[in-house]
C-alpha positions in Angstrom: 62.6 -42.4 74.3 65.8 -40.8 75.5 66.1 -43.3 78.4 65.7 -46.3 76.1 68.1 -44.7 73.7 70.8 -44.3 76.4 70.2 -47.8 77.6 71.2 -49.1 74.2 74.3 -46.9 73.6 76.7 -45.2 75.9 76.6 -41.5 76.8 79.8 -41.0 74.8 78.2 -42.3 71.7 75.0 -40.3 72.2 76.9 -37.1 72.9 79.1 -37.6 69.8 76.0 -37.7 67.7 74.8 -34.5 69.4 78.1 -32.8 68.6 77.9 -33.9 65.0 74.4 -32.4 64.8 75.7 -29.3 66.5 78.7 -28.9 64.2 76.4 -29.0 61.2 73.5 -27.0 62.6 75.1 -24.0 64.3 76.2 -22.1 61.1 72.9 -22.8 59.4 70.0 -22.9 61.9 69.6 -21.4 65.4 66.6 -23.6 66.0 68.4 -26.8 65.0 71.4 -25.8 67.1 69.2 -25.2 70.1 67.6 -28.6 69.7 71.1 -30.2 69.7 72.1 -28.3 72.8 68.8 -29.4 74.5 69.3 -33.0 73.5 72.9 -33.0 74.8 71.7 -31.5 78.1 68.9 -34.0 78.4 71.2 -37.0 77.7 73.6 -35.8 80.4 70.8 -35.3 83.0 69.4 -38.8 82.3 72.8 -40.4 82.4 73.6 -38.6 85.7 70.4 -39.7 87.3 70.9 -43.3 86.3 74.5 -43.4 87.5 74.1 -41.0 90.4 77.1 -38.9 89.3 78.1 -36.3 86.7 80.3 -37.1 83.8 84.0 -36.1 84.2 84.3 -32.5 83.0 87.5 -30.3 83.0 87.3 -29.0 86.6 89.7 -26.0 86.0 87.6 -24.9 83.0 84.4 -25.2 85.0 85.8 -23.2 87.8 86.8 -20.3 85.4 83.3 -20.4 83.9 81.7 -20.5 87.4 83.7 -17.4 88.5 82.7 -15.5 85.4 79.0 -16.4 85.9 79.2 -15.4 89.6 80.3 -11.9 88.4 77.3 -11.8 86.0 74.9 -12.8 88.8 76.2 -9.9 90.9 75.7 -7.5 88.0 72.2 -8.8 87.3 71.2 -8.4 90.9 72.2 -4.7 90.7 70.5 -4.2 87.3 67.9 -1.6 86.5 65.7 -4.5 85.7 67.1 -7.6 87.5 64.6 -10.1 86.0 65.6 -9.2 82.4 69.3 -9.3 83.3 69.0 -12.6 85.0 67.3 -14.0 81.9 70.3 -12.8 79.9 72.6 -14.6 82.3 70.6 -17.8 82.0 70.8 -17.5 78.3 74.6 -17.0 78.4 75.1 -20.2 80.4 73.9 -22.4 77.6 76.2 -20.7 75.1 79.1 -22.4 76.9 77.6 -25.9 76.5 79.2 -26.6 73.0 82.6 -25.9 74.6 82.0 -28.4 77.4 80.4 -31.0 75.1 83.2 -30.9 72.6 86.1 -30.9 75.1 84.5 -33.8 77.0 83.1 -36.1 74.4 85.4 -35.8 71.3 87.8 -38.6 72.3 89.5 -40.1 69.3 90.8 -39.3 65.8 87.8 -40.7 64.0 85.4 -38.5 66.1 87.6 -35.5 65.6 87.6 -36.0 61.8 83.8 -36.6 61.9 83.1 -33.3 63.7 85.4 -31.4 61.3 83.7 -33.0 58.2 80.3 -32.0 59.6 81.6 -28.5 60.2 83.1 -28.4 56.6 79.7 -29.3 55.1 78.0 -26.6 57.0 80.6 -24.0 55.9 80.2 -25.0 52.3 76.4 -24.5 52.4 76.9 -21.2 54.2 79.4 -20.0 51.6 77.3 -21.1 48.6 74.2 -19.4 50.1 76.1 -16.1 50.4 77.5 -16.3 46.9 74.0 -17.1 45.6 72.5 -14.1 47.4 75.0 -11.7 46.0 75.3 -13.1 42.4 71.8 -14.4 41.7 69.6 -12.5 44.0 71.5 -9.2 43.7 71.7 -8.6 47.4 74.0 -5.7 48.2 75.7 -7.7 51.0 75.9 -11.4 51.4 74.6 -12.9 54.7 74.2 -16.6 54.1 72.3 -18.3 56.9 73.6 -15.8 59.5 70.7 -13.2 59.6 72.9 -10.2 58.9 76.0 -9.4 56.9 77.8 -8.4 60.1 77.2 -11.9 61.6 78.3 -13.4 58.3 81.6 -11.6 58.5 82.1 -12.9 62.0 81.5 -16.5 60.8 84.0 -16.0 57.9 86.6 -14.9 60.5 86.0 -18.2 62.3 85.7 -20.3 59.1 89.0 -19.3 57.5 91.4 -20.4 60.2 89.6 -23.7 60.9 89.5 -24.5 57.2 93.2 -23.9 56.8 93.7 -26.1 59.9 91.7 -28.8 58.2 93.5 -28.4 54.9 96.9 -29.4 56.4 95.8 -31.7 59.3 97.7 -34.9 58.8 94.9 -37.3 60.0 92.3 -35.6 57.8 91.6 -37.7 54.6 93.1 -36.1 51.5 89.8 -35.6 49.7 88.6 -33.5 52.7 91.8 -31.6 52.9 91.4 -30.5 49.3 87.7 -29.6 49.8 88.7 -27.6 52.9 91.2 -25.6 50.9 88.6 -24.9 48.2 86.1 -23.9 50.9 88.7 -21.5 52.4 88.8 -19.7 49.1 85.0 -19.5 49.0 85.0 -18.2 52.6 87.5 -15.5 51.7 85.2 -14.5 48.8 82.2 -14.5 51.2 84.1 -12.3 53.6 84.5 -9.7 50.9 80.9 -10.1 49.7 79.6 -9.5 53.3 80.8 -5.9 52.9 81.5 -5.9 56.6 84.2 -3.3 57.1 85.0 -4.4 60.6 85.5 -7.9 59.5 87.8 -6.8 56.7 90.0 -4.9 59.1 89.9 -7.8 61.6 91.1 -10.2 58.9 94.1 -7.9 58.2 94.9 -7.8 62.0 94.6 -11.6 62.2 97.2 -11.9 59.4 99.5 -9.5 61.4 99.0 -11.7 64.6 99.9 -14.8 62.6 103.1 -13.2 61.2 104.1 -12.1 64.7 103.6 -15.5 66.2 104.8 -17.7 63.3 108.2 -16.3 62.3 108.9 -19.4 60.2 106.2 -18.5 57.7 106.7 -14.8 57.3 108.0 -14.9 53.7 105.3 -17.4 52.6 102.6 -15.3 54.3 103.9 -12.1 52.7 103.7 -13.7 49.3 100.2 -15.0 49.8 99.0 -11.7 51.2 100.6 -9.8 48.3 98.7 -12.0 45.9 95.4 -11.6 47.8 95.9 -7.8 48.0 96.4 -7.6 44.2 93.3 -9.8 43.6 91.3 -7.7 46.0 92.4 -4.5 44.3 91.3 -5.8 40.9 87.9 -6.8 42.3 87.5 -3.5 44.1 88.3 -1.5 40.9 85.5 -3.5 39.2 83.0 -3.1 42.1 81.6 0.3 43.0 80.0 -1.2 46.1 83.4 -2.3 47.5 84.9 1.1 46.6 82.1 2.8 48.5 82.6 0.6 51.6 86.3 1.2 51.5 85.8 5.0 51.2 83.6 5.1 54.3 86.0 3.5 56.6 87.6 6.7 57.8 84.9 9.1 56.7 83.7 11.5 59.5 80.6 12.2 57.4 79.4 8.7 57.0 76.3 8.2 59.2 77.2 4.7 60.4 80.5 6.0 61.7 79.2 9.1 63.4 76.4 7.1 65.1 78.9 4.6 66.4 81.0 7.4 67.9 77.9 8.9 69.6 77.0 5.4 71.0 80.5 4.9 72.3 80.4 8.3 74.0 77.1 7.4 75.6 78.4 4.1 76.8 81.4 5.9 78.4 78.9 8.3 80.1 76.9 5.3 81.4 80.1 3.7 82.7 81.0 7.0 84.5 77.6 7.2 86.1 77.5 3.4 87.1 81.1 2.4 87.4 80.9 -0.7 89.5 77.9 -2.8 88.3 76.8 -0.8 85.2 73.1 -0.7 84.4 72.7 -4.4 84.0 72.8 -6.9 81.1 70.5 -6.0 78.2 69.9 -2.6 79.7 72.0 -0.6 77.2 68.9 -0.3 75.0 67.0 1.5 77.7 69.8 3.6 79.0 70.9 4.8 75.6 67.6 5.4 73.9 65.8 6.9 76.9 68.4 8.8 78.8 71.8 9.0 77.1 71.1 9.4 73.4 72.8 12.5 71.9 70.8 15.3 70.3 73.0 14.8 67.3 72.0 11.2 66.8 69.9 10.6 63.7 69.2 6.9 64.3 66.6 7.1 67.0 63.9 4.7 68.4 61.1 4.2 65.8 63.4 5.0 62.9 65.6 2.0 63.1 63.2 -0.2 65.1 60.8 0.3 67.9 63.5 0.1 70.6 66.3 1.8 68.8 69.9 0.7 69.1 70.3 -2.3 71.4 74.1 -2.3 71.8 76.9 0.2 71.3 78.6 -1.7 68.4 81.7 -2.4 70.6 82.2 -5.3 72.9 84.2 -3.4 75.5 81.9 -0.5 75.6 78.9 -2.8 76.0 80.5 -4.7 78.9 81.6 -1.4 80.6 78.2 0.2 80.3 76.1 -2.8 81.2 78.5 -4.4 83.7 80.7 -1.6 85.0 84.2 -2.6 86.2 82.9 -6.1 87.2 81.5 -6.7 83.8 84.5 -5.4 81.9 87.0 -7.2 84.1 85.1 -10.5 83.9 84.8 -10.3 80.1 88.5 -9.5 79.6 89.5 -12.1 82.2 87.5 -14.9 80.6 89.0 -14.4 77.1 92.5 -13.8 78.5 92.2 -17.2 80.2 91.3 -18.9 76.9 94.0 -17.0 75.0 96.5 -18.3 77.6 95.2 -21.9 77.0 95.4 -21.5 73.3 98.9 -19.9 73.5 100.2 -22.7 75.7 98.8 -25.2 73.2 100.4 -23.3 70.3 103.8 -23.4 72.1 103.5 -27.1 72.5 102.5 -27.5 68.8 105.4 -25.6 67.2 106.3 -28.6 65.1 103.0 -28.3 63.3 102.7 -25.9 60.3 99.2 -24.7 61.4 98.3 -26.3 64.6 95.1 -26.2 66.7 96.6 -23.6 69.1 97.4 -21.0 66.5 94.0 -21.7 64.8 92.1 -21.0 68.1 94.2 -17.8 68.7 93.4 -16.4 65.2 89.7 -17.2 65.6 89.6 -15.5 69.0 91.5 -12.4 67.8 89.4 -12.1 64.7 86.2 -11.9 66.7 87.7 -9.5 69.2 89.1 -7.2 66.6 85.8 -7.1 64.8 84.2 -6.6 68.2 85.8 -3.1 68.3 83.3 -1.9 65.7 80.4 -4.3 66.3 79.0 -6.1 69.3 79.5 -9.7 68.2 80.4 -11.6 71.4 76.9 -11.6 72.7 75.2 -13.2 69.7 74.0 -16.7 70.2 75.0 -18.3 66.8 78.5 -16.6 66.9 79.1 -17.7 70.5 78.0 -21.2 69.9 80.2 -21.6 66.9 83.2 -20.0 68.7 82.8 -22.3 71.8 82.3 -25.4 69.7 85.4 -24.7 67.7 87.4 -23.8 70.9 86.4 -27.1 72.5 87.2 -29.1 69.4 90.6 -27.5 69.0 91.4 -27.9 72.7 90.4 -31.6 72.6 92.5 -32.2 69.5 95.8 -31.8 71.3 95.5 -35.0 73.5 93.8 -36.8 70.6 96.7 -36.2 68.1 99.3 -37.2 70.7 98.0 -40.8 70.8 
């Protein structure tokens, strides 16, 4: 079937259909997204066998990813349980596929708009699901199709910048621009309804980053933020749940806060004991719950799940404890490289009101800021969405120049 399919249409056409499926599926269904990744991989393999060569990928980007993965292999080899860690490395490889697919196979304005429209539809469904859960089903926290409210908050941090980008993108049809603007409002509401404190703080920091980078829009941004702050205050005064979430942000007595601090301290201890390679990918769960858990911790294995806490609710502490200096350096280095790429793109797009470069920067910083209080950069749906959006935004620069 795939061979006959590729004989009738080109690899570019087949992969574009895969990316459309991916753009729609990732926010809504992990299984459907996995199918799209599998189809794309299969099409490329079949095409490569038939033509006895690989498609032309960005060689610099592949080199960066290869260096990062080599570091991960070294860490896995020194892991407490190498086989489990190698499985995690293999799993991480496929999370980069949406980046490579989008950057390689989105080639013209029509395709760029098609991918953005598919993404927009998925965002609308995800937003409406969250609002329905909170308003109709009386869920205490909205989570849409993203399994947990925390993941939902991460998705909103990605949705908001890309929706604003769509709403002012010149080549985007007017009807879709207006729909994107409306969806951005829904996504902001959903960010609030997720009740994810880390995502709220990350959103504030993203606005600060935007103001620092885009001096031209400081007054306009200040006015918009003032209006949003007033609306949020009105909503918070009418919502005991929001008031409670706000009051716990700095509380030293709130259990979620104290447990996080204990997990961070344990991660620091693990790092001190295993400073070079850490204990290995996916090994924090064993190290913390069996050897490093504090006597003060209330959330113990069996009480919050059979295994207990599987991560320290902080990206940097997770990388340091599971990967030591190699893991922490490779993690920071990888995202520093992409920040540099996004920043260079932003500098070249200064004539745009809200270009692809600044959009990618805000998405990256939003996830990283939230990752200071929750481990989000190892979650499959979040990473697939981030890399798909990153590839799409990077590809857009050359497309929009034509």
